[in-house]
C-alpha positions as CSV (number, residue, x, y, z in Angstrom):
1,X,3.5,4.9,-11.7
2,X,2.1,7.2,-8.9
3,X,0.8,10.6,-10.3
4,X,-0.8,12.1,-7.2
5,X,-0.3,11.6,-3.5
6,X,-3.2,12.1,-1.0
7,X,-2.6,12.3,2.7
8,X,-4.7,12.3,5.8
9,X,-3.4,14.8,8.5
10,X,-4.0,13.8,12.2
11,X,-2.3,10.6,13.0
12,X,-0.7,10.5,9.6
13,X,1.1,13.5,8.5
14,X,1.1,15.4,11.7
15,X,2.8,14.5,14.9
16,X,1.3,14.6,18.4
17,X,2.4,18.1,18.3
18,X,0.2,18.9,15.4
19,X,3.2,19.7,13.3
20,X,4.7,18.5,10.1
21,X,8.1,17.0,10.9
22,X,11.1,18.2,8.9
23,X,11.6,14.7,7.3
24,X,7.9,14.7,6.1
25,X,8.2,18.2,5.0
26,X,11.4,17.4,2.9
27,X,9.9,14.1,1.4
28,X,6.7,16.2,0.2
29,X,8.8,19.0,-1.4
30,X,10.8,16.4,-3.2
31,X,7.9,14.8,-4.9
32,X,6.5,18.3,-5.8
33,X,9.8,18.9,-7.5
34,X,9.3,15.7,-9.5
35,X,5.9,17.0,-10.6
36,X,3.7,14.9,-8.3
37,X,1.0,16.9,-6.6
38,X,0.4,16.4,-2.8
39,X,-3.1,16.7,-1.6
40,X,-4.4,17.0,2.1
41,X,-7.5,15.1,2.7
42,X,-8.9,15.4,6.3
43,X,-11.9,15.3,8.5
44,X,-11.0,18.8,9.7
45,X,-12.9,22.0,8.9
46,X,-11.5,23.6,5.8
47,X,-10.2,26.6,7.6
48,X,-8.1,24.4,10.0
49,X,-6.4,22.9,7.0
50,X,-5.4,26.2,5.3
51,X,-2.5,27.0,7.5
52,X,-0.8,23.7,6.6
53,X,-1.6,24.1,3.0
54,X,0.0,27.4,3.2
55,X,3.1,26.0,5.0
56,X,3.6,23.3,2.2
57,X,3.1,25.9,-0.3
58,X,0.1,23.9,-1.9
59,X,-1.6,25.6,-4.8
60,X,-4.2,22.7,-5.9
61,X,-7.0,21.1,-4.3
62,X,-7.4,20.5,-0.6
63,X,-10.0,18.3,0.8
64,X,-11.8,19.0,4.2
65,X,-14.8,17.5,6.2
66,X,-14.0,13.9,5.0
67,X,-14.6,15.0,1.5
68,X,-17.7,17.2,2.0
69,X,-15.8,20.1,0.4
70,X,-12.9,20.3,-2.0
71,X,-11.3,23.7,-2.6
72,X,-8.5,25.0,-4.8
73,X,-6.2,26.4,-2.3
74,X,-4.5,28.6,-4.9
75,X,-7.4,30.4,-6.2
76,X,-10.0,29.8,-3.3
77,X,-12.6,28.3,-5.8
78,X,-14.9,25.6,-4.4
79,X,-14.7,22.5,-6.7
80,X,-16.9,20.4,-4.9
81,X,-19.4,20.8,-1.9
82,X,-22.0,18.4,-0.6
83,X,-23.9,20.1,2.5
84,X,-26.3,18.2,4.8
85,X,-30.0,18.8,4.3
86,X,-31.2,21.2,6.9
87,X,-34.3,19.0,8.0
88,X,-31.9,16.2,8.6
89,X,-29.4,18.2,10.5
90,X,-32.3,19.4,12.7
91,X,-33.4,16.0,13.4
92,X,-29.7,14.9,14.5
93,X,-29.7,18.0,16.9
94,X,-32.9,16.8,18.5
95,X,-31.1,13.3,19.2
96,X,-28.2,15.1,20.9
97,X,-30.5,17.5,22.9
98,X,-32.5,14.5,24.1
99,X,-29.4,12.8,25.4
100,X,-28.0,16.2,26.7
101,X,-24.9,15.2,24.7
102,X,-22.3,17.5,23.3
103,X,-22.2,18.0,19.4
104,X,-20.8,20.4,17.0
105,X,-21.1,21.2,13.3
106,X,-19.0,22.9,10.5
107,X,-19.5,25.0,7.6
108,X,-16.4,26.2,5.7
109,X,-14.8,28.4,8.2
110,X,-16.5,28.0,11.7
111,X,-17.2,25.2,14.2
112,X,-20.6,25.9,16.0
113,X,-21.8,24.4,19.2
114,X,-24.4,25.0,21.9
115,X,-22.1,24.2,24.7
116,X,-18.2,23.7,25.2
117,X,-16.8,20.2,24.4
118,X,-13.4,18.6,23.7
119,X,-13.3,19.1,19.9
120,X,-14.6,22.7,20.2
121,X,-12.0,23.5,22.9
122,X,-9.2,22.0,20.9
123,X,-9.9,23.9,17.7
124,X,-10.2,27.1,19.7
125,X,-6.9,26.4,21.3
126,X,-5.1,25.6,18.0
127,X,-6.5,28.7,16.2
128,X,-5.2,30.8,19.2
129,X,-2.0,28.9,19.2
130,X,-1.3,29.3,15.5
131,X,-2.6,32.8,15.4
132,X,-4.9,32.1,12.6
133,X,-8.0,34.2,12.3
134,X,-9.6,32.0,9.5
135,X,-10.3,29.2,12.1
136,X,-13.5,30.3,14.0
137,X,-15.4,28.9,16.8
138,X,-18.9,30.1,17.8
139,X,-21.1,29.1,20.7
140,X,-24.8,29.7,20.2
141,X,-27.9,29.1,22.4
142,X,-29.8,27.5,19.6
143,X,-28.0,26.1,16.6
144,X,-31.3,25.5,14.8
145,X,-31.6,29.2,14.2
146,X,-28.6,29.2,12.0
147,X,-29.1,26.0,10.0
148,X,-29.7,26.6,6.2
149,X,-29.5,30.4,6.7
150,X,-26.8,31.5,6.9
151,X,-25.1,28.1,7.7
152,X,-24.7,25.3,5.3
153,X,-23.7,22.3,7.3
154,X,-21.0,20.2,5.9
155,X,-20.4,17.9,8.7
156,X,-21.6,17.2,12.2
157,X,-19.5,15.4,15.1
158,X,-19.4,14.4,18.7
159,X,-17.0,13.0,21.1
160,X,-17.4,9.6,22.7
161,X,-19.4,9.5,25.8
162,X,-17.9,8.4,29.0
163,X,-21.3,7.4,30.2
164,X,-21.8,4.9,27.4
165,X,-24.3,6.9,25.4
166,X,-22.2,6.6,22.2
167,X,-23.8,3.5,20.8
168,X,-27.3,4.6,21.5
169,X,-26.8,7.9,19.7
170,X,-25.1,6.3,16.7
171,X,-28.2,3.8,16.7
172,X,-30.7,6.6,16.7
173,X,-28.7,8.9,14.1
174,X,-28.2,5.8,11.9
175,X,-31.8,5.3,11.7
176,X,-32.1,8.6,9.8
177,X,-32.0,8.0,6.2
178,X,-29.3,9.6,3.9
179,X,-26.4,9.9,6.5
180,X,-22.8,8.4,6.9
181,X,-21.4,8.1,10.4
182,X,-17.8,7.2,10.7
183,X,-15.0,7.4,13.4
184,X,-12.4,9.9,12.5
185,X,-10.3,10.0,15.6
186,X,-9.9,7.7,18.8
187,X,-12.8,9.6,20.5
188,X,-14.7,11.2,17.7
189,X,-17.4,10.5,15.4
190,X,-18.4,12.3,12.4
191,X,-21.7,12.6,10.6
192,X,-22.1,13.5,6.9
193,X,-24.5,13.1,3.9
194,X,-24.7,9.6,2.6
195,X,-22.0,9.3,-0.3
196,X,-19.6,11.8,1.4
197,X,-16.3,10.0,2.0
198,X,-12.6,10.4,1.3
199,X,-13.0,7.5,-1.2
200,X,-15.4,9.6,-3.2
201,X,-13.0,12.6,-2.8
202,X,-10.3,10.5,-4.5
203,X,-12.5,9.7,-7.3
204,X,-13.2,13.6,-7.8
205,X,-9.4,14.1,-7.7
206,X,-8.9,11.5,-10.4
207,X,-11.4,13.5,-12.6
208,X,-9.8,16.9,-11.9
209,X,-6.3,15.7,-12.8
210,X,-7.5,13.5,-15.6
211,X,-5.8,10.4,-14.1
212,X,-6.9,7.0,-13.0
213,X,-7.5,6.2,-9.4
214,X,-4.8,3.3,-9.8
215,X,-2.4,6.2,-10.2
216,X,-3.2,7.8,-6.7
217,X,-1.4,6.9,-3.5
218,X,-3.3,7.5,-0.4
219,X,-2.0,7.3,3.3
220,X,-4.1,7.2,6.4
221,X,-4.8,5.8,9.9
222,X,-8.4,5.8,11.0
223,X,-11.7,4.7,9.9
224,X,-12.6,7.6,8.0
225,X,-9.5,6.7,5.7
226,X,-10.6,3.3,4.8
227,X,-12.6,4.1,1.6
228,X,-9.8,6.3,0.7
229,X,-7.3,3.7,0.9
230,X,-9.4,1.2,-0.9
231,X,-10.1,3.4,-3.7
232,X,-6.4,4.6,-4.4
233,X,-4.1,2.5,-6.5
234,X,-1.9,2.1,-3.4
235,X,-3.3,2.5,0.1
236,X,-0.8,2.9,2.8
237,X,-1.8,2.7,6.5
238,X,0.5,4.1,9.1
239,X,2.0,1.9,11.6
240,X,-0.3,3.3,14.4
241,X,-3.4,2.6,12.5
242,X,-6.0,0.0,13.7
243,X,-5.6,-3.6,12.8
244,X,-8.7,-3.4,10.9
245,X,-7.5,-0.3,8.8
246,X,-4.2,-2.2,8.3
247,X,-6.2,-5.3,6.9
248,X,-7.5,-3.3,3.9
249,X,-4.2,-1.4,3.1
250,X,-1.9,-2.3,0.4
251,X,0.9,-1.7,2.6
252,X,1.7,-0.5,6.3
253,X,4.3,2.2,7.0
254,X,6.2,3.0,10.1
255,X,4.4,4.8,12.8
256,X,3.3,8.5,12.0
257,X,5.6,9.6,14.7
258,X,8.5,8.0,12.9
259,X,7.7,10.0,9.7
260,X,5.4,7.3,8.1
261,X,4.5,9.6,5.4
262,X,8.2,10.1,4.2
263,X,8.6,6.2,4.5
264,X,5.8,5.8,2.0
265,X,6.8,8.6,-0.3
266,X,10.4,7.2,-0.4
267,X,9.2,3.8,-1.2
268,X,6.6,4.4,-3.9
269,X,7.6,7.7,-5.6
270,X,11.1,9.0,-4.7
271,X,12.7,5.6,-5.3
272,X,11.1,5.7,-8.8
273,X,12.6,9.1,-9.9
274,X,13.8,7.6,-13.4
275,X,10.1,7.1,-14.3
276,X,9.3,10.9,-13.9
277,X,12.0,12.1,-16.3
């Protein structure tokens, strides 16, 4: 019996228009009415998750930065945080500067970068489009001046290089101890503290709700969802997920543009209504 549902956002819950479809929304509200909490779990900066949590009326935990931060959306309390070490962040910055490659990093509310890049521009565009002042972007000449004071870095990231530098950068960053590197979108890599993952976030949720991980269903589509899908009792990959993601999942839904989240909720929760009475 599923007692908690966790969902990735981009490529899973959201369509290409970055919106939640009416079909997915209806299914989410239906399981909430049955007493089954719905939790957003994403690589996004936390402030970029809040508008969706507001829209769905979520009042419990919300997971941002691939599990580096968990907040209670209802109270604003930080339930868990695992910031990167200052000296490690600076070492990674040196690698990107050496290759003259775009990078960014997040704290809870702001995306910082030394120059504009695809992800930075996208977040800026979405914040303006949504009219949400909580989502902030900031260009600074020297990010090292911010690291540690006042910024506690939760996650770093960079877009794939058209010049083929991506593999070299990953190799050099991987040589730094205490880091996890994972692909979170077709052209985006994320860097976090070792041990930070959506899978670990699932374990934290199980403790918070006093349930077993076997009683959690998780849905996702990309590499940063793999540990989450493996940890949950039922891991559902979207139909648009890569074959390697589908291979570790317990089930494969329809494409996210065909309301894959609603498909999974119907199959594993809504069809079992008699169990929740």
